[in-house]
C-alpha positions in Angstrom: 81.9 178.6 165.8 79.5 175.6 166.4 78.7 176.6 169.8 77.7 180.4 169.0 80.3 181.8 171.1 82.3 185.0 169.7 86.0 184.5 168.9 88.0 187.7 169.0 89.2 188.8 165.7 86.8 187.0 163.5 84.1 189.7 163.2 83.8 193.6 163.0 81.9 193.3 166.3 84.4 191.4 167.9 87.7 193.2 167.2 91.1 191.8 168.4 91.8 193.1 171.9 95.2 193.9 173.4 95.4 190.7 175.1 94.4 188.5 172.3 96.2 185.4 171.3 95.5 183.7 167.9 93.6 180.5 168.1 96.3 178.6 166.0 94.9 175.1 166.8 91.2 176.2 165.8 92.5 177.9 162.8 94.2 174.8 161.4 91.1 172.8 162.2 88.9 175.2 160.1 91.6 175.0 157.3 91.7 171.1 157.2 88.0 171.1 157.3 87.7 173.3 154.4 90.3 171.5 152.3 88.7 168.2 153.2 85.0 169.2 152.4 86.3 171.1 149.1 88.3 168.2 147.9 91.2 170.7 147.4 94.0 168.1 147.5 92.4 165.9 145.0 91.6 169.2 142.5 95.5 170.0 142.6 96.2 166.2 142.1 94.1 165.8 139.1 95.4 169.2 137.6 99.2 168.3 138.2 98.6 164.7 136.8 96.7 166.3 133.5 99.5 168.7 133.1 102.2 165.9 133.2 100.5 163.7 130.6 99.2 166.4 128.3 102.1 168.9 128.5 100.0 171.8 126.9 101.9 174.8 125.7 99.9 177.2 128.2 99.6 175.3 131.4 97.5 178.1 133.1 95.2 178.2 130.2 94.8 174.5 130.4 94.0 174.1 134.2 91.3 176.7 133.7 89.7 174.9 130.9 89.7 171.8 132.8 88.1 173.6 135.8 85.5 175.4 133.6 84.1 171.8 132.3 82.8 171.4 135.8 84.9 168.3 137.0 86.8 169.7 139.8 88.6 166.3 140.2 88.7 165.3 136.4 86.2 164.0 134.3 84.6 160.5 135.0 86.3 157.7 133.4 84.3 154.4 134.0 84.9 150.9 133.0 82.3 148.2 133.1 83.1 144.8 133.0 80.9 141.6 133.4 80.6 138.0 132.1 78.9 137.7 128.9 75.2 137.4 128.6 74.1 140.2 131.3 73.2 142.8 129.0 76.2 145.1 130.0 76.1 147.3 126.9 72.7 148.5 127.6 73.5 149.3 131.2 76.8 151.0 130.2 75.0 153.1 127.6 72.2 154.2 130.2 75.1 155.1 132.5 76.8 157.3 130.0 73.5 159.0 129.1 72.8 159.6 132.8 76.0 161.2 133.5 76.6 162.9 130.0 79.6 161.1 129.1 80.7 159.5 126.0 79.7 155.7 125.5 82.8 153.6 124.1 81.6 150.1 123.3 84.4 147.7 122.1 81.9 145.3 120.6 80.0 148.0 119.0 83.2 149.4 117.3 84.1 146.0 116.2 80.6 145.5 114.4 81.0 148.8 113.1 84.5 147.8 111.5 82.9 144.6 110.0 84.5 142.3 112.7 82.2 139.2 113.5 81.7 139.2 117.3 79.1 136.3 117.5 81.4 133.6 117.3 84.0 132.7 119.8 86.8 134.0 117.8 87.7 137.6 118.6 89.6 140.5 117.0 93.4 140.9 117.7 94.1 142.9 121.1 95.8 145.7 118.9 92.9 145.9 116.5 90.6 146.5 119.5 92.8 148.8 121.4 93.1 150.9 118.2 89.4 151.5 117.7 88.7 152.2 121.7 91.7 154.4 122.3 90.6 156.6 119.1 87.4 157.0 120.7 88.8 157.9 123.9 91.3 160.5 122.3 88.2 162.1 121.0 86.7 162.1 124.4 89.8 163.7 126.2 90.1 166.2 123.5 86.7 167.5 124.4 87.7 167.2 128.1 84.8 164.7 128.3 84.4 161.8 130.5 83.4 158.3 129.1 82.0 154.7 130.0 84.1 151.9 128.6 82.2 148.9 127.9 84.0 145.5 127.4 87.7 146.7 127.7 90.0 145.7 128.9 89.3 142.0 128.7 92.9 140.7 129.3 96.2 142.1 130.7 97.5 142.7 127.2 94.5 145.3 126.7 95.1 146.7 130.1 98.8 147.6 128.8 97.3 149.8 125.9 95.4 151.9 128.6 98.6 152.2 130.5 100.9 153.6 127.6 98.4 156.1 126.9 98.0 157.1 130.6 94.4 156.5 130.8 93.4 155.9 134.4 89.8 154.9 135.1 88.1 156.8 138.1 85.8 153.7 138.7 85.6 150.0 137.7 82.2 148.8 137.8 82.3 144.9 138.2 78.6 143.2 137.1 78.3 139.7 138.9 76.2 137.0 138.4 76.1 133.2 138.9 77.0 130.9 136.0 73.1 129.6 136.6 71.6 132.8 136.3 73.6 133.6 133.1 72.6 130.3 131.4 68.8 130.8 132.5 69.1 134.4 130.9 70.6 132.9 127.8 67.5 130.7 127.4 65.3 133.7 127.8 67.3 135.5 125.2 67.0 132.5 122.8 63.3 132.5 123.4 62.7 136.3 122.9 61.5 136.9 126.5 64.7 139.3 127.2 65.9 141.8 124.7 69.5 141.5 123.9 71.9 139.5 121.8 72.5 135.8 122.6 75.4 133.5 122.2 75.7 131.7 118.9 75.4 128.3 120.9 75.5 127.1 124.5 79.2 125.9 123.8 80.1 129.4 122.7 78.9 130.9 126.0 80.7 128.2 128.3 84.0 128.8 126.3 83.5 132.7 126.8 82.5 132.5 130.5 85.9 130.5 130.8 88.0 133.0 129.0 86.2 135.9 131.2 87.3 133.6 134.5 90.7 133.3 133.2 91.6 136.7 132.1 89.3 139.3 133.8 90.8 139.2 137.4 94.2 139.8 135.9 93.1 142.6 133.4 91.5 144.6 136.2 93.8 143.9 139.3 95.6 147.1 139.1 92.4 149.0 139.6 91.1 147.3 142.9 91.1 150.4 144.8 88.3 151.6 142.7 86.3 148.9 141.9 82.7 148.3 142.9 80.8 145.0 142.4 77.3 145.4 141.0 74.9 142.5 141.8 73.6 141.9 138.1 70.8 139.3 139.4 68.6 142.3 140.6 66.2 143.7 138.3 67.2 146.0 135.6 66.3 149.3 137.6 68.3 148.1 140.6 71.3 147.3 138.7 71.4 150.7 137.2 70.9 152.4 140.6 73.7 150.5 141.9 75.9 151.6 139.1 74.9 155.3 139.5 75.6 155.2 143.1 79.1 153.8 142.8 79.7 156.5 140.1 78.6 159.1 142.3 81.2 158.4 145.1 84.6 159.7 144.6 87.7 157.6 144.5 89.5 157.5 148.0 91.4 160.7 148.5 95.2 161.1 148.0 95.0 163.8 150.7 96.6 163.4 154.1 94.1 161.5 156.3 93.1 163.3 159.5 92.5 161.2 162.5 88.8 159.6 162.1 86.3 160.9 164.4 82.9 158.8 164.1 79.8 159.3 166.4 77.3 156.4 166.5 74.1 157.1 168.1 71.6 154.3 168.5 68.9 153.4 171.2 69.2 150.5 173.6 68.8 147.2 171.6 70.1 148.6 168.4 73.6 147.1 167.2 75.3 150.8 167.5 77.7 149.7 170.1 78.7 146.5 168.3 79.2 148.2 165.0 81.1 151.0 166.6 83.5 148.5 168.3 84.1 146.6 165.2 84.6 149.9 163.2 87.1 151.0 165.4 89.1 147.8 165.3 88.8 147.9 161.3 90.1 151.7 161.0 92.6 151.5 163.8 91.0 154.3 165.9 89.9 154.2 169.7 86.7 152.8 170.7 84.7 154.9 173.4 81.5 154.0 175.1 79.9 156.7 176.6 77.5 154.5 178.8 80.9 152.3 179.9 82.4 155.9 180.9 79.4 157.1 182.8 79.1 153.8 184.8 83.1 153.4 185.5 83.0 157.3 186.7 81.4 156.0 189.7 84.4 153.9 190.7 87.5 155.9 189.2 90.9 153.8 189.7 89.3 150.5 190.4 90.9 147.5 188.9 87.8 146.8 186.1 87.2 150.7 185.6 88.0 152.3 182.3 88.2 155.8 184.4 91.6 156.4 185.9 91.7 158.8 188.9 93.4 161.5 186.6 90.6 161.1 184.0 88.1 161.6 186.6 89.7 164.8 187.6 89.9 166.1 184.1 86.1 165.0 183.7 85.3 167.7 186.5 86.8 170.4 184.6 85.8 169.7 181.3 82.7 171.4 179.8 81.7 168.0 178.2 82.3 165.9 181.3 83.7 162.5 181.2 83.2 162.0 177.4 84.9 165.3 176.3 87.5 164.3 178.8 88.3 161.0 177.2 88.3 162.2 173.8 90.9 164.6 174.3 93.3 162.1 175.7 96.3 161.5 173.5 95.6 158.3 172.3 92.2 159.8 170.8 93.6 162.7 169.5 96.4 160.9 167.4 94.6 157.6 166.5 91.1 159.1 166.2 88.0 157.8 167.9 84.8 155.9 167.3 82.2 156.8 169.9 79.1 154.9 170.9 77.1 157.7 172.3 73.5 157.7 173.8 73.0 161.5 174.0 72.5 164.1 171.1 75.1 165.2 168.9 75.0 168.9 170.6 77.4 167.7 173.3 80.1 167.4 170.7 79.1 170.2 168.7 80.2 172.6 171.7 83.9 172.3 170.7 85.2 172.3 167.2 88.2 169.9 168.1 85.5 167.2 169.0 83.2 168.0 166.1 82.8 164.4 164.6 83.5 164.0 160.9 80.8 161.3 160.4 77.9 160.7 162.3 75.7 157.6 162.2 72.5 157.2 163.8 69.9 154.2 164.1 66.4 155.5 163.2 65.2 158.8 163.8 67.4 161.7 164.8 69.4 162.5 161.6 67.7 165.7 160.8 68.5 167.1 164.1 72.1 166.0 163.8 72.4 167.7 160.2 71.4 171.0 162.0 74.0 170.6 164.4 76.5 169.6 161.8 76.1 172.9 160.2 78.0 173.7 157.1 78.4 172.7 153.2 79.4 169.0 154.4 76.6 168.4 156.9 74.5 166.3 155.0 77.3 164.1 153.7 78.7 163.6 157.0 75.5 161.9 158.3 74.1 158.4 157.9 70.7 157.1 158.8 70.6 153.3 159.3 67.3 151.7 159.1 66.1 150.2 162.5 65.1 147.1 160.5 68.7 146.5 159.2 70.4 143.6 160.4 73.8 144.1 162.5 75.5 142.7 159.4 73.6 145.2 156.9 74.2 148.0 159.2 78.1 147.4 159.5 78.3 147.0 155.7 76.5 150.3 155.4 78.7 152.0 158.0 82.2 150.9 156.8 81.1 152.1 153.1 80.0 155.4 154.5 83.2 156.0 156.4 85.6 154.6 154.1 84.0 156.3 151.0 82.0 159.0 152.4 82.0 162.1 150.3 79.4 161.8 147.4 80.3 163.6 144.0 78.2 166.7 143.4 75.6 166.3 140.8 
């Protein structure tokens, strides 16, 4: 256990005594933590879906082959989409090389098939789909992931993916303003930037209008796995944003345990405000240690958050008023977001109150990682820069809590 106390029956040095009773609640906690950290639900979700789609003659052999490929929740299947003129192809190819995936470029396949892609006219949807799906089929046969560049462009093309039960794990949407795209087009024509320019400004404008008209509908079914990438940043930053997004797992289908988020920040930091807003966003109970300690002096008062019953419970609780509050029914059922001023060790003394996610403003994350020992300790901690604005800090915290587990490299 995290507090270092021996638990009967869990080691040879501390055998089960005659009066011992199993710690069912503690064991259930450990089991749930293990299942969450290892992504067990998602592993089985992937394997069962793959079996239903492919229906192999030997299901056990097929599942073993899937797991041996090193993708416990399935190969990466990434769609990269963007308005024309942003150099999407180079970014998509670099991303494929970075993660060892097969690059599937719709435009490249059309050019290889001698289809003119420079003018506004484009190949028929079925012609494009046939070329793309063949390469995806080869990737799936090898149980290898892929990066799909420039497909689907419209709802009709999305239908071809659905008919073949091809579901992306990530959709990366490169975004830039129309003015930026036009400036980049000028740079392409002058040769200042490498890449393929549109034949004329009129062709670029027409392609932009087509993109605006069809792209959102083409990708609307993948909203839960879509990441927006700022394409106006320099090339290295754009690629870094894409890599970061791909390293995040899609939201899990596993049963979601009540959230337990501890936020530590010095006086003057936006920790308390971020904790309050996060609790409202995820439907958890907001708990302020400073407020509890202050109100403990006047329990039962009209404006006090500490009732007489809670004050009595705090006297018996080894963690004091904070522990007593977090053990109350609303916190146990809805989960909690706590704005804490003390070190994480106070919560680490009880497995049932160990936070699932910890946020620190400035220094202190290394110490907290030591307290949150175990395979997921690093992934459960976020250090927010003291220079970050309240808006930047809250955005980082939300992303961390809602998409918390990075893919292992």
